[in-house]
N, CA and C atoms of all chains as a GROMACS GRO file, in nm:
protein
  603
    1UNK      N    1  -3.613  -1.044   4.614
    1UNK     CA    2  -3.740  -0.974   4.594
    1UNK      C    3  -3.833  -1.054   4.501
    2UNK      N    4  -3.770  -1.138   4.418
    2UNK     CA    5  -3.850  -1.213   4.322
    2UNK      C    6  -3.955  -1.302   4.392
    3UNK      N    7  -3.916  -1.360   4.505
    3UNK     CA    8  -4.009  -1.445   4.581
    3UNK      C    9  -4.128  -1.365   4.630
    4UNK      N   10  -4.104  -1.244   4.677
    4UNK     CA   11  -4.213  -1.156   4.723
    4UNK      C   12  -4.306  -1.122   4.607
    5UNK      N   13  -4.246  -1.098   4.490
    5UNK     CA   14  -4.329  -1.061   4.374
    5UNK      C   15  -4.414  -1.178   4.327
    6UNK      N   16  -4.359  -1.297   4.331
    6UNK     CA   17  -4.436  -1.416   4.292
    6UNK      C   18  -4.560  -1.430   4.381
    7UNK      N   19  -4.542  -1.395   4.509
    7UNK     CA   20  -4.653  -1.406   4.605
    7UNK      C   21  -4.761  -1.302   4.578
    8UNK      N   22  -4.729  -1.202   4.496
    8UNK     CA   23  -4.827  -1.094   4.469
    8UNK      C   24  -4.915  -1.124   4.348
    9UNK      N   25  -4.891  -1.234   4.279
    9UNK     CA   26  -4.969  -1.264   4.159
    9UNK      C   27  -5.118  -1.276   4.196
   10UNK      N   28  -5.198  -1.198   4.123
   10UNK     CA   29  -5.343  -1.196   4.148
   10UNK      C   30  -5.383  -1.085   4.244
   11UNK      N   31  -5.286  -1.013   4.300
   11UNK     CA   32  -5.319  -0.906   4.395
   11UNK      C   33  -5.315  -0.769   4.328
   12UNK      N   34  -5.390  -0.679   4.388
   12UNK     CA   35  -5.397  -0.541   4.338
   12UNK      C   36  -5.278  -0.462   4.394
   13UNK      N   37  -5.200  -0.402   4.304
   13UNK     CA   38  -5.083  -0.325   4.349
   13UNK      C   39  -5.077  -0.191   4.276
   14UNK      N   40  -4.992  -0.106   4.330
   14UNK     CA   41  -4.965   0.023   4.268
   14UNK      C   42  -4.813   0.024   4.241
   15UNK      N   43  -4.776   0.040   4.116
   15UNK     CA   44  -4.633   0.039   4.082
   15UNK      C   45  -4.589   0.182   4.052
   16UNK      N   46  -4.488   0.229   4.125
   16UNK     CA   47  -4.443   0.366   4.106
   16UNK      C   48  -4.304   0.367   4.043
   17UNK      N   49  -4.290   0.450   3.941
   17UNK     CA   50  -4.158   0.473   3.882
   17UNK      C   51  -4.131   0.622   3.894
   18UNK      N   52  -4.016   0.665   3.844
   18UNK     CA   53  -3.985   0.808   3.853
   18UNK      C   54  -4.084   0.891   3.772
   19UNK      N   55  -4.149   0.828   3.673
   19UNK     CA   56  -4.236   0.905   3.584
   19UNK      C   57  -4.383   0.904   3.623
   20UNK      N   58  -4.433   0.786   3.663
   20UNK     CA   59  -4.575   0.782   3.699
   20UNK      C   60  -4.608   0.664   3.790
   21UNK      N   61  -4.735   0.655   3.824
   21UNK     CA   62  -4.781   0.547   3.911
   21UNK      C   63  -4.894   0.472   3.838
   22UNK      N   64  -4.886   0.341   3.837
   22UNK     CA   65  -4.986   0.259   3.766
   22UNK      C   66  -5.046   0.160   3.863
   23UNK      N   67  -5.178   0.145   3.857
   23UNK     CA   68  -5.246   0.049   3.944
   23UNK      C   69  -5.301  -0.067   3.861
   24UNK      N   70  -5.288  -0.186   3.912
   24UNK     CA   71  -5.340  -0.302   3.841
   24UNK      C   72  -5.320  -0.430   3.921
   25UNK      N   73  -5.353  -0.540   3.857
   25UNK     CA   74  -5.341  -0.672   3.921
   25UNK      C   75  -5.217  -0.741   3.865
   26UNK      N   76  -5.134  -0.795   3.953
   26UNK     CA   77  -5.010  -0.860   3.908
   26UNK      C   78  -5.046  -0.989   3.834
   27UNK      N   79  -4.996  -0.998   3.712
   27UNK     CA   80  -5.022  -1.116   3.629
   27UNK      C   81  -4.900  -1.208   3.632
   28UNK      N   82  -4.782  -1.150   3.621
   28UNK     CA   83  -4.662  -1.233   3.627
   28UNK      C   84  -4.544  -1.151   3.676
   29UNK      N   85  -4.444  -1.223   3.724
   29UNK     CA   86  -4.321  -1.157   3.770
   29UNK      C   87  -4.206  -1.252   3.748
   30UNK      N   88  -4.098  -1.201   3.689
   30UNK     CA   89  -3.977  -1.283   3.681
   30UNK      C   90  -3.860  -1.197   3.725
   31UNK      N   91  -3.740  -1.242   3.696
   31UNK     CA   92  -3.623  -1.170   3.747
   31UNK      C   93  -3.603  -1.032   3.687
   32UNK      N   94  -3.671  -1.003   3.575
   32UNK     CA   95  -3.644  -0.875   3.512
   32UNK      C   96  -3.769  -0.791   3.485
   33UNK      N   97  -3.887  -0.850   3.491
   33UNK     CA   98  -4.007  -0.773   3.458
   33UNK      C   99  -4.127  -0.809   3.544
   34UNK      N  100  -4.216  -0.711   3.555
   34UNK     CA  101  -4.340  -0.731   3.630
   34UNK      C  102  -4.455  -0.690   3.536
   35UNK      N  103  -4.553  -0.778   3.524
   35UNK     CA  104  -4.666  -0.746   3.435
   35UNK      C  105  -4.792  -0.726   3.516
   36UNK      N  106  -4.861  -0.616   3.487
   36UNK     CA  107  -4.989  -0.584   3.553
   36UNK      C  108  -5.100  -0.585   3.451
   37UNK      N  109  -5.217  -0.634   3.494
   37UNK     CA  110  -5.336  -0.614   3.411
   37UNK      C  111  -5.400  -0.486   3.462
   38UNK      N  112  -5.410  -0.389   3.374
   38UNK     CA  113  -5.453  -0.256   3.420
   38UNK      C  114  -5.601  -0.229   3.394
   39UNK      N  115  -5.670  -0.327   3.334
   39UNK     CA  116  -5.814  -0.307   3.312
   39UNK      C  117  -5.889  -0.429   3.361
   40UNK      N  118  -6.019  -0.413   3.380
   40UNK     CA  119  -6.102  -0.526   3.419
   40UNK      C  120  -6.113  -0.622   3.300
   41UNK      N  121  -6.117  -0.749   3.329
   41UNK     CA  122  -6.136  -0.844   3.219
   41UNK      C  123  -6.284  -0.854   3.187
   42UNK      N  124  -6.317  -0.842   3.058
   42UNK     CA  125  -6.457  -0.864   3.020
   42UNK      C  126  -6.461  -0.989   2.934
   43UNK      N  127  -6.578  -1.035   2.906
   43UNK     CA  128  -6.591  -1.157   2.826
   43UNK      C  129  -6.548  -1.138   2.682
   44UNK      N  130  -6.539  -1.013   2.637
   44UNK     CA  131  -6.513  -0.988   2.494
   44UNK      C  132  -6.373  -0.938   2.466
   45UNK      N  133  -6.306  -0.884   2.565
   45UNK     CA  134  -6.175  -0.824   2.539
   45UNK      C  135  -6.067  -0.894   2.620
   46UNK      N  136  -5.943  -0.876   2.576
   46UNK     CA  137  -5.830  -0.936   2.646
   46UNK      C  138  -5.779  -0.848   2.760
   47UNK      N  139  -5.828  -0.726   2.768
   47UNK     CA  140  -5.783  -0.635   2.873
   47UNK      C  141  -5.655  -0.564   2.832
   48UNK      N  142  -5.611  -0.468   2.913
   48UNK     CA  143  -5.485  -0.399   2.881
   48UNK      C  144  -5.383  -0.430   2.990
   49UNK      N  145  -5.258  -0.431   2.951
   49UNK     CA  146  -5.150  -0.475   3.039
   49UNK      C  147  -5.036  -0.374   3.038
   50UNK      N  148  -4.964  -0.370   3.146
   50UNK     CA  149  -4.844  -0.285   3.154
   50UNK      C  150  -4.729  -0.373   3.201
   51UNK      N  151  -4.617  -0.363   3.131
   51UNK     CA  152  -4.498  -0.441   3.169
   51UNK      C  153  -4.391  -0.344   3.217
   52UNK      N  154  -4.338  -0.371   3.335
   52UNK     CA  155  -4.237  -0.282   3.394
   52UNK      C  156  -4.103  -0.353   3.403
   53UNK      N  157  -3.997  -0.280   3.375
   53UNK     CA  158  -3.863  -0.334   3.400
   53UNK      C  159  -3.840  -0.321   3.550
   54UNK      N  160  -3.805  -0.430   3.614
   54UNK     CA  161  -3.790  -0.428   3.761
   54UNK      C  162  -3.691  -0.323   3.807
   55UNK      N  163  -3.581  -0.307   3.731
   55UNK     CA  164  -3.476  -0.216   3.778
   55UNK      C  165  -3.520  -0.069   3.774
   56UNK      N  166  -3.634  -0.041   3.707
   56UNK     CA  167  -3.681   0.097   3.700
   56UNK      C  168  -3.801   0.124   3.791
   57UNK      N  169  -3.840   0.024   3.867
   57UNK     CA  170  -3.952   0.042   3.961
   57UNK      C  171  -3.899   0.103   4.090
   58UNK      N  172  -3.960   0.214   4.131
   58UNK     CA  173  -3.916   0.280   4.256
   58UNK      C  174  -3.973   0.207   4.377
   59UNK      N  175  -4.102   0.171   4.369
   59UNK     CA  176  -4.162   0.090   4.476
   59UNK      C  177  -4.291   0.025   4.429
   60UNK      N  178  -4.335  -0.076   4.502
   60UNK     CA  179  -4.461  -0.145   4.472
   60UNK      C  180  -4.546  -0.142   4.598
   61UNK      N  181  -4.661  -0.078   4.589
   61UNK     CA  182  -4.750  -0.072   4.707
   61UNK      C  183  -4.857  -0.180   4.690
   62UNK      N  184  -4.872  -0.263   4.789
   62UNK     CA  185  -4.973  -0.369   4.784
   62UNK      C  186  -5.098  -0.316   4.852
   63UNK      N  187  -5.207  -0.306   4.774
   63UNK     CA  188  -5.328  -0.240   4.826
   63UNK      C  189  -5.420  -0.339   4.898
   64UNK      N  190  -1.585  -1.194   3.812
   64UNK     CA  191  -1.560  -1.220   3.954
   64UNK      C  192  -1.489  -1.099   4.014
   65UNK      N  193  -1.530  -1.059   4.132
   65UNK     CA  194  -1.469  -0.943   4.195
   65UNK      C  195  -1.442  -0.976   4.342
   66UNK      N  196  -1.318  -0.954   4.384
   66UNK     CA  197  -1.284  -0.980   4.524
   66UNK      C  198  -1.235  -0.849   4.585
   67UNK      N  199  -1.289  -0.815   4.701
   67UNK     CA  200  -1.242  -0.694   4.768
   67UNK      C  201  -1.168  -0.734   4.894
   68UNK      N  202  -1.041  -0.699   4.903
   68UNK     CA  203  -0.964  -0.732   5.024
   68UNK      C  204  -0.845  -0.638   5.033
   69UNK      N  205  -0.790  -0.626   5.152
   69UNK     CA  206  -0.673  -0.541   5.167
   69UNK      C  207  -0.546  -0.623   5.145
   70UNK      N  208  -0.432  -0.554   5.153
   70UNK     CA  209  -0.304  -0.617   5.121
   70UNK      C  210  -0.275  -0.737   5.211
   71UNK      N  211  -0.309  -0.722   5.341
   71UNK     CA  212  -0.283  -0.827   5.438
   71UNK      C  213  -0.366  -0.953   5.407
   72UNK      N  214  -0.496  -0.931   5.374
   72UNK     CA  215  -0.584  -1.044   5.342
   72UNK      C  216  -0.539  -1.112   5.213
   73UNK      N  217  -0.491  -1.031   5.117
   73UNK     CA  218  -0.444  -1.085   4.989
   73UNK      C  219  -0.323  -1.175   5.012
   74UNK      N  220  -0.232  -1.130   5.100
   74UNK     CA  221  -0.111  -1.207   5.131
   74UNK      C  222  -0.152  -1.339   5.198
   75UNK      N  223  -0.248  -1.330   5.291
   75UNK     CA  224  -0.293  -1.451   5.361
   75UNK      C  225  -0.357  -1.549   5.263
   76UNK      N  226  -0.432  -1.496   5.165
   76UNK     CA  227  -0.496  -1.581   5.064
   76UNK      C  228  -0.391  -1.655   4.983
   77UNK      N  229  -0.287  -1.583   4.936
   77UNK     CA  230  -0.184  -1.648   4.854
   77UNK      C  231  -0.100  -1.744   4.936
   78UNK      N  232  -0.075  -1.710   5.062
   78UNK     CA  233   0.000  -1.803   5.148
   78UNK      C  234  -0.079  -1.933   5.164
   79UNK      N  235  -0.209  -1.921   5.187
   79UNK     CA  236  -0.295  -2.038   5.203
   79UNK      C  237  -0.298  -2.121   5.076
   80UNK      N  238  -0.309  -2.052   4.961
   80UNK     CA  239  -0.312  -2.120   4.831
   80UNK      C  240  -0.180  -2.195   4.808
   81UNK      N  241  -0.070  -2.129   4.845
   81UNK     CA  242   0.062  -2.192   4.827
   81UNK      C  243   0.074  -2.317   4.914
   82UNK      N  244   0.019  -2.309   5.038
   82UNK     CA  245   0.024  -2.425   5.128
   82UNK      C  246  -0.055  -2.542   5.071
   83UNK      N  247  -0.174  -2.510   5.013
   83UNK     CA  248  -0.258  -2.615   4.954
   83UNK      C  249  -0.185  -2.680   4.837
   84UNK      N  250  -0.125  -2.597   4.751
   84UNK     CA  251  -0.056  -2.650   4.634
   84UNK      C  252   0.066  -2.732   4.674
   85UNK      N  253   0.138  -2.685   4.780
   85UNK     CA  254   0.256  -2.760   4.827
   85UNK      C  255   0.212  -2.895   4.882
   86UNK      N  256   0.098  -2.894   4.955
   86UNK     CA  257   0.050  -3.021   5.012
   86UNK      C  258   0.008  -3.118   4.902
   87UNK      N  259  -0.048  -3.064   4.794
   87UNK     CA  260  -0.095  -3.149   4.685
   87UNK      C  261   0.018  -3.200   4.597
   88UNK      N  262   0.110  -3.110   4.565
   88UNK     CA  263   0.211  -3.145   4.464
   88UNK      C  264   0.355  -3.141   4.516
   89UNK      N  265   0.374  -3.117   4.644
   89UNK     CA  266   0.509  -3.111   4.700
   89UNK      C  267   0.573  -2.976   4.674
   90UNK      N  268   0.695  -2.956   4.730
   90UNK     CA  269   0.764  -2.828   4.714
   90UNK      C  270   0.812  -2.812   4.570
   91UNK      N  271   0.810  -2.690   4.520
   91UNK     CA  272   0.857  -2.669   4.383
   91UNK      C  273   1.008  -2.690   4.371
   92UNK      N  274   1.050  -2.755   4.263
   92UNK     CA  275   1.193  -2.774   4.236
   92UNK      C  276   1.246  -2.646   4.173
   93UNK      N  277   1.376  -2.615   4.196
   93UNK     CA  278   1.432  -2.499   4.126
   93UNK      C  279   1.422  -2.523   3.975
   94UNK      N  280   1.371  -2.425   3.903
   94UNK     CA  281   1.339  -2.445   3.761
   94UNK      C  282   1.464  -2.458   3.675
   95UNK      N  283   1.576  -2.392   3.712
   95UNK     CA  284   1.697  -2.399   3.631
   95UNK      C  285   1.678  -2.334   3.495
   96UNK      N  286   1.591  -2.237   3.489
   96UNK     CA  287   1.575  -2.160   3.365
   96UNK      C  288   1.482  -2.225   3.264
   97UNK      N  289   1.429  -2.344   3.295
   97UNK     CA  290   1.339  -2.410   3.200
   97UNK      C  291   1.203  -2.341   3.201
   98UNK      N  292   1.147  -2.318   3.082
   98UNK     CA  293   1.019  -2.250   3.071
   98UNK      C  294   0.903  -2.348   3.058
   99UNK      N  295   0.934  -2.480   3.060
   99UNK     CA  296   0.828  -2.580   3.041
   99UNK      C  297   0.732  -2.578   3.161
  100UNK      N  298   0.600  -2.580   3.134
  100UNK     CA  299   0.501  -2.574   3.241
  100UNK      C  300   0.481  -2.709   3.306
  101UNK      N  301   0.479  -2.710   3.440
  101UNK     CA  302   0.450  -2.834   3.512
  101UNK      C  303   0.299  -2.854   3.511
  102UNK      N  304   0.251  -2.980   3.525
  102UNK     CA  305   0.106  -3.005   3.519
  102UNK      C  306   0.023  -2.920   3.616
  103UNK      N  307   0.064  -2.907   3.746
  103UNK     CA  308  -0.022  -2.825   3.833
  103UNK      C  309  -0.031  -2.680   3.788
  104UNK      N  310   0.081  -2.628   3.738
  104UNK     CA  311   0.081  -2.489   3.693
  104UNK      C  312  -0.012  -2.472   3.572
  105UNK      N  313  -0.006  -2.568   3.481
  105UNK     CA  314  -0.092  -2.561   3.362
  105UNK      C  315  -0.240  -2.572   3.403
  106UNK      N  316  -0.267  -2.659   3.502
  106UNK     CA  317  -0.404  -2.676   3.549
  106UNK      C  318  -0.457  -2.549   3.613
  107UNK      N  319  -0.371  -2.486   3.693
  107UNK     CA  320  -0.409  -2.361   3.759
  107UNK      C  321  -0.437  -2.252   3.656
  108UNK      N  322  -0.352  -2.251   3.553
  108UNK     CA  323  -0.369  -2.151   3.447
  108UNK      C  324  -0.504  -2.172   3.376
  109UNK      N  325  -0.536  -2.300   3.347
  109UNK     CA  326  -0.664  -2.331   3.281
  109UNK      C  327  -0.782  -2.288   3.367
  110UNK      N  328  -0.770  -2.317   3.499
  110UNK     CA  329  -0.878  -2.283   3.592
  110UNK      C  330  -0.900  -2.132   3.596
  111UNK      N  331  -0.789  -2.056   3.606
  111UNK     CA  332  -0.801  -1.910   3.610
  111UNK      C  333  -0.864  -1.857   3.481
  112UNK      N  334  -0.820  -1.914   3.367
  112UNK     CA  335  -0.876  -1.868   3.238
  112UNK      C  336  -1.026  -1.893   3.232
  113UNK      N  337  -1.069  -2.013   3.280
  113UNK     CA  338  -1.212  -2.044   3.271
  113UNK      C  339  -1.292  -1.953   3.364
  114UNK      N  340  -1.234  -1.921   3.482
  114UNK     CA  341  -1.305  -1.832   3.576
  114UNK      C  342  -1.319  -1.692   3.516
  115UNK      N  343  -1.213  -1.645   3.452
  115UNK     CA  344  -1.217  -1.511   3.393
  115UNK      C  345  -1.318  -1.508   3.279
  116UNK      N  346  -1.318  -1.616   3.196
  116UNK     CA  347  -1.414  -1.622   3.085
  116UNK      C  348  -1.557  -1.620   3.137
  117UNK      N  349  -1.582  -1.698   3.245
  117UNK     CA  350  -1.716  -1.706   3.302
  117UNK      C  351  -1.761  -1.568   3.353
  118UNK      N  352  -1.668  -1.498   3.416
  118UNK     CA  353  -1.698  -1.364   3.467
  118UNK      C  354  -1.735  -1.270   3.353
  119UNK      N  355  -1.663  -1.282   3.238
  119UNK     CA  356  -1.691  -1.197   3.122
  119UNK      C  357  -1.827  -1.230   3.065
  120UNK      N  358  -1.855  -1.362   3.054
  120UNK     CA  359  -1.982  -1.405   2.993
  120UNK      C  360  -2.100  -1.358   3.076
  121UNK      N  361  -2.084  -1.357   3.207
  121UNK     CA  362  -2.196  -1.315   3.292
  121UNK      C  363  -2.206  -1.164   3.300
  122UNK      N  364  -2.109  -1.094   3.246
  122UNK     CA  365  -2.113  -0.948   3.248
  122UNK      C  366  -2.120  -0.896   3.389
  123UNK      N  367  -2.034  -0.945   3.475
  123UNK     CA  368  -2.038  -0.906   3.616
  123UNK      C  369  -2.021  -0.755   3.629
  124UNK      N  370  -2.120  -0.687   3.686
  124UNK     CA  371  -2.110  -0.542   3.698
  124UNK      C  372  -2.015  -0.500   3.810
  125UNK      N  373  -1.965  -0.380   3.798
  125UNK     CA  374  -1.874  -0.328   3.900
  125UNK      C  375  -1.950  -0.306   4.031
  126UNK      N  376  -2.071  -0.253   4.019
  126UNK     CA  377  -2.156  -0.233   4.136
  126UNK      C  378  -2.298  -0.225   4.086
  127UNK      N  379  -2.392  -0.203   4.177
  127UNK     CA  380  -2.531  -0.192   4.136
  127UNK      C  381  -2.594  -0.328   4.123
  128UNK      N  382  -2.678  -0.347   4.020
  128UNK     CA  383  -2.759  -0.469   4.008
  128UNK      C  384  -2.675  -0.596   4.018
  129UNK      N  385  -2.692  -0.666   4.128
  129UNK     CA  386  -2.625  -0.794   4.145
  129UNK      C  387  -2.484  -0.783   4.197
  130UNK      N  388  -2.420  -0.669   4.181
  130UNK     CA  389  -2.282  -0.655   4.224
  130UNK      C  390  -2.275  -0.609   4.368
  131UNK      N  391  -2.156  -0.613   4.424
  131UNK     CA  392  -2.140  -0.570   4.563
  131UNK      C  393  -2.126  -0.419   4.565
  132UNK      N  394  -2.219  -0.354   4.630
  132UNK     CA  395  -2.214  -0.209   4.640
  132UNK      C  396  -2.203  -0.175   4.789
  133UNK      N  397  -2.090  -0.122   4.833
  133UNK     CA  398  -2.072  -0.095   4.976
  133UNK      C  399  -2.178  -0.002   5.034
  134UNK      N  400  -2.220   0.097   4.954
  134UNK     CA  401  -2.322   0.191   5.002
  134UNK      C  402  -2.454   0.120   5.030
  135UNK      N  403  -2.489   0.029   4.939
  135UNK     CA  404  -2.613  -0.047   4.951
  135UNK      C  405  -2.606  -0.141   5.071
  136UNK      N  406  -2.493  -0.205   5.087
  136UNK     CA  407  -2.474  -0.297   5.200
  136UNK      C  408  -2.487  -0.222   5.332
  137UNK      N  409  -2.432  -0.101   5.335
  137UNK     CA  410  -2.439  -0.021   5.458
  137UNK      C  411  -2.583   0.016   5.488
  138UNK      N  412  -2.657   0.051   5.382
  138UNK     CA  413  -2.796   0.090   5.401
  138UNK      C  414  -2.878  -0.030   5.452
  139UNK      N  415  -2.849  -0.147   5.395
  139UNK     CA  416  -2.921  -0.268   5.435
  139UNK      C  417  -2.895  -0.299   5.582
  140UNK      N  418  -2.770  -0.287   5.619
  140UNK     CA  419  -2.729  -0.313   5.758
  140UNK      C  420  -2.800  -0.217   5.854
  141UNK      N  421  -2.802  -0.090   5.810
  141UNK     CA  422  -2.865   0.015   5.892
  141UNK      C  423  -3.015  -0.013   5.909
  142UNK      N  424  -3.080  -0.053   5.800
  142UNK     CA  425  -3.225  -0.078   5.806
  142UNK      C  426  -3.255  -0.200   5.891
  143UNK      N  427  -3.169  -0.301   5.882
  143UNK     CA  428  -3.190  -0.421   5.964
  143UNK      C  429  -3.185  -0.383   6.112
  144UNK      N  430  -3.095  -0.290   6.144
  144UNK     CA  431  -3.080  -0.246   6.283
  144UNK      C  432  -3.207  -0.176   6.332
  145UNK      N  433  -3.276  -0.106   6.240
  145UNK     CA  434  -3.395  -0.030   6.280
  145UNK      C  435  -3.524  -0.103   6.244
  146UNK      N  436  -3.517  -0.233   6.220
  146UNK     CA  437  -3.635  -0.312   6.186
  146UNK      C  438  -3.739  -0.300   6.298
  147UNK      N  439  -3.865  -0.279   6.259
  147UNK     CA  440  -3.971  -0.262   6.359
  147UNK      C  441  -3.992  -0.117   6.397
  148UNK      N  442  -3.902  -0.027   6.354
  148UNK     CA  443  -3.916   0.116   6.385
  148UNK      C  444  -3.983   0.189   6.268
  149UNK      N  445  -4.041   0.303   6.298
  149UNK     CA  446  -4.100   0.385   6.192
  149UNK      C  447  -3.990   0.456   6.116
  150UNK      N  448  -4.003   0.463   5.985
  150UNK     CA  449  -3.899   0.528   5.904
  150UNK      C  450  -3.962   0.597   5.785
  151UNK      N  451  -3.889   0.690   5.729
  151UNK     CA  452  -3.932   0.758   5.606
  151UNK      C  453  -3.826   0.734   5.501
  152UNK      N  454  -3.868   0.680   5.388
  152UNK     CA  455  -3.773   0.652   5.282
  152UNK      C  456  -3.809   0.734   5.159
  153UNK      N  457  -3.713   0.801   5.104
  153UNK     CA  458  -3.742   0.875   4.981
  153UNK      C  459  -3.691   0.795   4.862
  154UNK      N  460  -3.774   0.794   4.758
  154UNK     CA  461  -3.738   0.726   4.633
  154UNK      C  462  -3.757   0.828   4.520
  155UNK      N  463  -3.722   0.789   4.400
  155UNK     CA  464  -3.741   0.878   4.284
  155UNK      C  465  -3.890   0.908   4.264
  156UNK      N  466  -3.977   0.820   4.315
  156UNK     CA  467  -4.120   0.838   4.295
  156UNK      C  468  -4.187   0.905   4.416
  157UNK      N  469  -4.112   0.940   4.516
  157UNK     CA  470  -4.170   1.009   4.631
  157UNK      C  471  -4.136   0.943   4.763
  158UNK      N  472  -4.205   0.990   4.866
  158UNK     CA  473  -4.176   0.946   5.002
  158UNK      C  474  -4.263   0.825   5.041
  159UNK      N  475  -4.203   0.731   5.110
  159UNK     CA  476  -4.279   0.617   5.166
  159UNK      C  477  -4.251   0.616   5.316
  160UNK      N  478  -4.357   0.617   5.397
  160UNK     CA  479  -4.337   0.620   5.541
  160UNK      C  480  -4.410   0.503   5.606
  161UNK      N  481  -4.350   0.444   5.704
  161UNK     CA  482  -4.413   0.334   5.776
  161UNK      C  483  -4.311   0.259   5.859
  162UNK      N  484  -4.353   0.141   5.905
  162UNK     CA  485  -4.265   0.061   5.989
  162UNK      C  486  -4.182  -0.034   5.902
  163UNK      N  487  -4.055  -0.046   5.931
  163UNK     CA  488  -3.969  -0.138   5.854
  163UNK      C  489  -4.006  -0.280   5.897
  164UNK      N  490  -4.075  -0.352   5.805
  164UNK     CA  491  -4.124  -0.486   5.840
  164UNK      C  492  -4.018  -0.592   5.812
  165UNK      N  493  -3.960  -0.590   5.692
  165UNK     CA  494  -3.862  -0.691   5.653
  165UNK      C  495  -3.750  -0.625   5.573
  166UNK      N  496  -3.630  -0.671   5.594
  166UNK     CA  497  -3.519  -0.627   5.508
  166UNK      C  498  -3.469  -0.752   5.438
  167UNK      N  499  -3.495  -0.760   5.307
  167UNK     CA  500  -3.453  -0.877   5.229
  167UNK      C  501  -3.317  -0.855   5.167
  168UNK      N  502  -3.279  -0.947   5.079
  168UNK     CA  503  -3.147  -0.937   5.015
  168UNK      C  504  -3.132  -0.812   4.931
  169UNK      N  505  -3.239  -0.775   4.859
  169UNK     CA  506  -3.228  -0.659   4.770
  169UNK      C  507  -3.349  -0.566   4.781
  170UNK      N  508  -3.426  -0.582   4.888
  170UNK     CA  509  -3.545  -0.496   4.902
  170UNK      C  510  -3.577  -0.475   5.050
  171UNK      N  511  -3.664  -0.377   5.074
  171UNK     CA  512  -3.714  -0.357   5.211
  171UNK      C  513  -3.866  -0.351   5.203
  172UNK      N  514  -3.933  -0.408   5.302
  172UNK     CA  515  -4.080  -0.407   5.304
  172UNK      C  516  -4.123  -0.312   5.415
  173UNK      N  517  -4.206  -0.214   5.378
  173UNK     CA  518  -4.254  -0.114   5.474
  173UNK      C  519  -4.403  -0.134   5.497
  174UNK      N  520  -4.441  -0.147   5.623
  174UNK     CA  521  -4.583  -0.161   5.657
  174UNK      C  522  -4.638  -0.020   5.684
  175UNK      N  523  -4.735   0.022   5.603
  175UNK     CA  524  -4.791   0.156   5.618
  175UNK      C  525  -4.903   0.155   5.721
  176UNK      N  526  -4.937   0.276   5.767
  176UNK     CA  527  -5.035   0.286   5.877
  176UNK      C  528  -5.174   0.238   5.835
  177UNK      N  529  -5.209   0.250   5.706
  177UNK     CA  530  -5.343   0.210   5.660
  177UNK      C  531  -5.360   0.060   5.642
  178UNK      N  532  -5.256  -0.017   5.667
  178UNK     CA  533  -5.267  -0.161   5.652
  178UNK      C  534  -5.203  -0.212   5.523
  179UNK      N  535  -5.169  -0.119   5.431
  179UNK     CA  536  -5.103  -0.163   5.308
  179UNK      C  537  -4.953  -0.177   5.336
  180UNK      N  538  -4.884  -0.245   5.246
  180UNK     CA  539  -4.739  -0.247   5.260
  180UNK      C  540  -4.671  -0.218   5.127
  181UNK      N  541  -4.546  -0.176   5.135
  181UNK     CA  542  -4.474  -0.131   5.016
  181UNK      C  543  -4.341  -0.205   5.006
  182UNK      N  544  -4.313  -0.256   4.885
  182UNK     CA  545  -4.183  -0.319   4.860
  182UNK      C  546  -4.095  -0.218   4.788
  183UNK      N  547  -3.977  -0.193   4.840
  183UNK     CA  548  -3.888  -0.096   4.776
  183UNK      C  549  -3.754  -0.163   4.748
  184UNK      N  550  -3.712  -0.169   4.621
  184UNK     CA  551  -3.578  -0.222   4.593
  184UNK      C  552  -3.474  -0.131   4.659
  185UNK      N  553  -3.377  -0.189   4.725
  185UNK     CA  554  -3.277  -0.107   4.798
  185UNK      C  555  -3.208  -0.007   4.704
  186UNK      N  556  -3.190  -0.049   4.580
  186UNK     CA  557  -3.121   0.039   4.483
  186UNK      C  558  -3.198   0.167   4.455
  187UNK      N  559  -3.330   0.163   4.481
  187UNK     CA  560  -3.414   0.278   4.448
  187UNK      C  561  -3.425   0.377   4.564
  188UNK      N  562  -3.367   0.345   4.677
  188UNK     CA  563  -3.380   0.433   4.792
  188UNK      C  564  -3.279   0.547   4.782
  189UNK      N  565  -3.332   0.667   4.789
  189UNK     CA  566  -3.245   0.785   4.781
  189UNK      C  567  -3.196   0.822   4.922
  190UNK      N  568  -3.288   0.822   5.017
  190UNK     CA  569  -3.246   0.850   5.154
  190UNK      C  570  -3.336   0.776   5.253
  191UNK      N  571  -3.288   0.767   5.375
  191UNK     CA  572  -3.355   0.688   5.478
  191UNK      C  573  -3.352   0.770   5.608
  192UNK      N  574  -3.469   0.806   5.656
  192UNK     CA  575  -3.476   0.890   5.777
  192UNK      C  576  -3.560   0.821   5.884
  193UNK      N  577  -3.518   0.837   6.009
  193UNK     CA  578  -3.606   0.799   6.120
  193UNK      C  579  -3.668   0.931   6.164
  194UNK      N  580  -3.794   0.931   6.207
  194UNK     CA  581  -3.856   1.057   6.248
  194UNK      C  582  -3.768   1.130   6.351
  195UNK      N  583  -3.740   1.254   6.322
  195UNK     CA  584  -3.662   1.336   6.415
  195UNK      C  585  -3.513   1.325   6.396
  196UNK      N  586  -3.470   1.231   6.313
  196UNK     CA  587  -3.325   1.213   6.300
  196UNK      C  588  -3.293   1.160   6.160
  197UNK      N  589  -3.197   1.222   6.093
  197UNK     CA  590  -3.157   1.174   5.961
  197UNK      C  591  -3.057   1.063   5.979
  198UNK      N  592  -3.084   0.948   5.918
  198UNK     CA  593  -2.996   0.834   5.937
  198UNK      C  594  -2.895   0.820   5.825
  199UNK      N  595  -2.944   0.829   5.703
  199UNK     CA  596  -2.852   0.807   5.592
  199UNK      C  597  -2.899   0.876   5.465
  200UNK      N  598  -2.806   0.928   5.391
  200UNK     CA  599  -2.833   0.992   5.263
  200UNK      C  600  -2.740   0.925   5.164
  201UNK      N  601  -2.793   0.880   5.048
  201UNK     CA  602  -2.704   0.814   4.951
  201UNK      C  603  -2.633   0.915   4.866
   0.00000   0.00000   0.00000
């Protein structure tokens, strides 16, 4: 699955866990975690990010 | 390290191993009660110890993440058989419905009707249904 996730970098996805669903752009993915940028990047701020443990992700919808 | 086999396969494995060792080092001499280790036996012991240590260091799980899980393997096999068909998969986060596009080593890719697709880790699938027929429940 790691290869599929690498291919999603820069794409808009929806990550669902048992608790909630988060939408954002995939920034990085490795064997244990997936990082999403959950806000638009502006010239003044670094934006906000969400890091998910892969083993707790129920599914990833590619929008 | 984990090996799953029945008694017959285990016997065949040891018979094969014995044949390889006999071919390499010849037939074993009667020991005559001596406890001294022969070089091949000591080498085998070292090899087994290093394999066991490696297994411990890697924290090989009994099942689940990275380990062999018969339930998961069965589900993967079942999904591969129905590749290209419409299916409904339930996960802890809800239902995902669409066509089974790809079945990977540890995930399944579902193509939804709106053009989006969904990646689902096999471990997260609670149940797998084909419309009109229940295929599998974990």
